[in-house]
C-alpha positions in Angstrom: -35.6 22.5 223.6 -36.2 19.1 225.2 -38.9 18.8 227.8 -37.9 16.9 230.9 -40.6 15.0 232.7 -39.9 14.3 236.4 -40.2 10.6 237.3 -42.8 9.8 239.9 -41.0 8.7 243.1 -41.7 5.1 244.2 -44.4 4.3 246.7 -42.9 3.6 250.1 -44.4 1.2 252.6 -43.8 1.9 256.3 -41.6 -0.6 258.1 -42.4 -1.4 261.6 -39.3 -0.1 263.4 -38.3 2.6 265.9 -36.3 4.3 263.1 -39.4 5.0 260.9 -37.8 3.2 258.0 -39.6 2.9 254.6 -39.6 0.3 251.8 -39.6 1.6 248.2 -41.8 -0.6 246.0 -40.2 -1.7 242.7 -42.6 -4.3 241.3 -45.7 -6.3 242.3 -45.9 -10.0 241.4 -49.1 -11.9 242.3 -49.8 -15.6 242.5 -53.1 -17.1 241.4 -54.8 -20.2 242.6 -52.4 -20.8 245.5 -55.1 -22.1 247.9 -56.9 -25.2 246.7 -60.3 -24.1 248.2 -60.1 -20.8 246.2 -59.1 -22.6 243.0 -62.2 -24.8 243.3 -64.5 -21.8 244.1 -63.2 -20.2 240.8 -64.0 -23.3 238.8 -60.4 -24.5 238.5 -58.9 -27.8 239.3 -56.7 -28.0 242.4 -53.8 -30.4 242.6 -54.4 -33.5 244.7 -50.7 -33.8 245.7 -47.4 -31.8 245.7 -46.2 -33.9 242.7 -49.3 -32.7 240.7 -48.8 -29.0 241.2 -47.1 -28.2 237.9 -46.2 -24.5 237.9 -48.0 -21.6 239.6 -50.0 -18.9 237.9 -48.5 -15.4 237.9 -49.7 -12.0 237.0 -48.5 -8.4 237.9 -49.9 -5.2 239.2 -48.3 -1.7 238.7 -46.2 -0.6 241.6 -48.3 2.6 241.9 -51.5 0.5 242.5 -50.4 0.3 246.2 -52.7 1.9 248.7 -51.1 3.0 251.9 -54.0 4.3 254.0 -56.5 1.6 253.2 -59.0 3.9 251.4 -60.0 2.5 248.0 -62.1 4.6 245.6 -64.6 2.2 243.9 -62.9 1.7 240.5 -64.2 2.9 237.2 -65.4 0.4 234.6 -66.8 -2.3 236.9 -69.9 -3.2 238.9 -68.2 -6.2 240.6 -65.2 -5.3 242.7 -64.0 -8.3 244.7 -61.7 -8.7 247.7 -58.9 -11.2 248.0 -56.9 -11.1 251.2 -53.3 -12.2 250.9 -49.9 -12.5 252.6 -47.5 -10.0 251.0 -43.8 -10.8 250.9 -41.3 -8.0 250.6 -37.8 -8.7 249.1 -34.9 -6.8 250.7 -32.1 -8.2 248.5 -31.6 -8.9 244.8 -31.7 -12.5 243.7 -28.4 -14.0 242.6 -27.9 -14.6 238.9 -29.8 -17.7 237.7 -32.4 -19.6 239.5 -33.1 -18.9 243.2 -32.4 -22.0 245.2 -35.3 -22.9 247.4 -33.1 -23.3 250.4 -31.6 -19.8 249.9 -34.8 -18.0 249.1 -35.5 -16.9 252.7 -32.4 -14.8 252.8 -34.0 -12.5 250.2 -37.1 -11.7 252.3 -37.1 -8.5 254.3 -40.5 -8.8 255.8 -44.2 -9.5 255.5 -47.4 -7.6 255.3 -51.1 -8.2 254.8 -52.8 -6.9 251.6 -55.8 -7.1 249.3 -55.6 -8.2 245.7 -58.6 -6.2 244.5 -60.2 -7.6 241.3 -62.7 -6.2 238.8 -64.3 -9.6 238.6 -66.8 -8.9 235.8 -64.0 -7.6 233.5 -61.8 -10.6 234.4 -64.6 -13.1 233.8 -65.5 -11.6 230.5 -61.9 -11.7 229.3 -61.5 -15.3 230.5 -64.6 -16.4 228.7 -63.2 -15.1 225.4 -59.7 -16.6 226.0 -58.2 -13.1 226.3 -55.7 -11.7 228.8 -57.4 -10.4 232.0 -54.9 -7.7 233.0 -57.7 -5.1 233.2 -59.4 -7.2 235.9 -56.3 -7.0 238.1 -53.9 -4.2 237.2 -55.8 -1.0 237.9 -55.5 2.0 240.1 -55.8 1.5 243.9 -55.9 -2.3 243.4 -53.3 -3.2 246.0 -53.9 -2.0 249.6 -51.0 -3.1 251.8 -50.3 -2.7 255.5 -47.0 -1.7 257.1 -44.2 -4.3 256.7 -43.1 -6.4 259.7 -39.5 -7.7 259.7 -39.0 -11.4 259.2 -37.6 -11.8 262.7 -40.8 -10.5 264.3 -43.1 -12.9 262.3 -41.5 -16.3 263.0 -42.8 -19.5 261.5 -45.3 -18.6 258.7 -46.9 -22.0 258.6 -48.5 -21.3 262.0 -50.1 -18.1 260.8 -53.5 -17.4 259.3 -55.1 -14.8 257.2 -58.5 -13.2 257.9 -60.6 -10.6 256.2 -63.6 -8.9 257.9 -66.0 -6.7 256.0 -68.4 -4.6 258.1 -67.5 -6.8 261.1 -68.4 -10.0 259.2 -65.7 -12.6 258.5 -65.5 -13.1 254.8 -62.2 -15.0 254.4 -60.0 -17.0 256.7 -57.2 -19.4 255.8 -54.1 -21.0 257.1 -50.8 -20.3 255.4 -50.0 -24.0 256.0 -52.6 -24.6 253.2 -50.6 -22.7 250.5 -50.0 -25.0 247.5 -46.7 -23.2 246.8 -45.0 -21.7 249.9 -42.7 -18.6 249.9 -39.5 -20.4 248.9 -41.4 -22.3 246.2 -42.8 -19.1 244.7 -39.4 -17.2 244.8 -37.8 -20.1 243.0 -40.6 -20.3 240.4 -40.6 -16.5 239.8 -36.8 -16.6 239.3 -37.4 -18.8 236.2 -39.2 -15.8 234.6 -37.9 -12.6 236.2 -34.8 -11.1 237.7 -36.0 -10.5 241.3 -34.8 -7.4 243.0 -34.9 -5.6 246.3 -38.2 -3.6 246.5 -40.3 -6.3 244.9 -43.6 -7.4 246.5 -45.2 -10.8 246.1 -48.9 -11.3 246.8 -49.1 -15.0 247.7 -52.7 -15.9 246.8 -56.0 -15.9 248.6 -58.2 -18.5 250.4 -61.8 -19.2 249.6 -64.5 -16.7 250.3 -63.8 -13.9 247.8 -66.7 -11.6 247.3 -68.0 -8.2 246.5 -67.2 -4.8 248.0 -69.4 -1.8 247.8 -68.9 1.9 248.5 -69.2 2.5 252.2 -67.9 -1.0 253.2 -65.3 -1.0 256.0 -62.7 -3.8 256.1 -60.0 -5.2 258.4 -57.4 -7.5 256.8 -55.1 -9.3 259.2 -52.1 -11.6 259.3 -53.3 -12.9 262.5 -51.2 -12.0 265.5 -48.8 -10.0 263.4 -50.3 -7.0 261.5 -53.7 -5.5 260.5 -54.8 -3.3 257.7 -57.9 -1.1 258.3 -59.6 0.5 255.3 -62.8 1.3 253.5 -64.3 1.6 250.1 -64.9 5.2 249.1 -67.3 6.6 246.5 -66.9 5.5 242.9 -64.0 6.9 240.9 -65.6 9.6 238.7 -63.0 9.3 236.0 -62.1 13.0 236.2 
């Protein structure tokens, strides 16, 4: 007799609409060092011009790392949980075969959200110091809180928008999307060099300077200013049970 294990259904983000539509998450791609000020605060060089950008840094999180209600249990294995507020791009269409043309990339985007790329900084730093992969610093349970999705038409020009993160009513991070080193079309083009992008994919676009620690009991508000907010808190430590 063969045992059958039921597949876990995909996480579904709420879409801002009267119909109560939802968005099933397929994969999560993340962009590192996409704001020059954050690259510098992490000890990395930032490009002085567009011509010097090279290629972006990518990493992934598991799709089930998404947190829908904003409540994040303090993760096991770390004493240094850090926040990174980010624009989240949701793809509503599969990419065509081959490279995604920068001018056509916008047609793939269904909507935008605000999210946190939570990081076990001590584990990431230790791995970096040894020249090892740092997946365990990024790809862990509850590491991707995300707000509801807002359709593209309701957001308008991204370059005029800003990101803000407040923790316990104190502004920790604030940055303009016009300061992105690689904008959304750039990133979708670059990702298509490496992956077959599909409907259901999320892309975390990188964080501005000001990353820092979160502790159990902290309350946070992440906002794509004028568009959407995510309210949440850090709960007691994950017991590992």
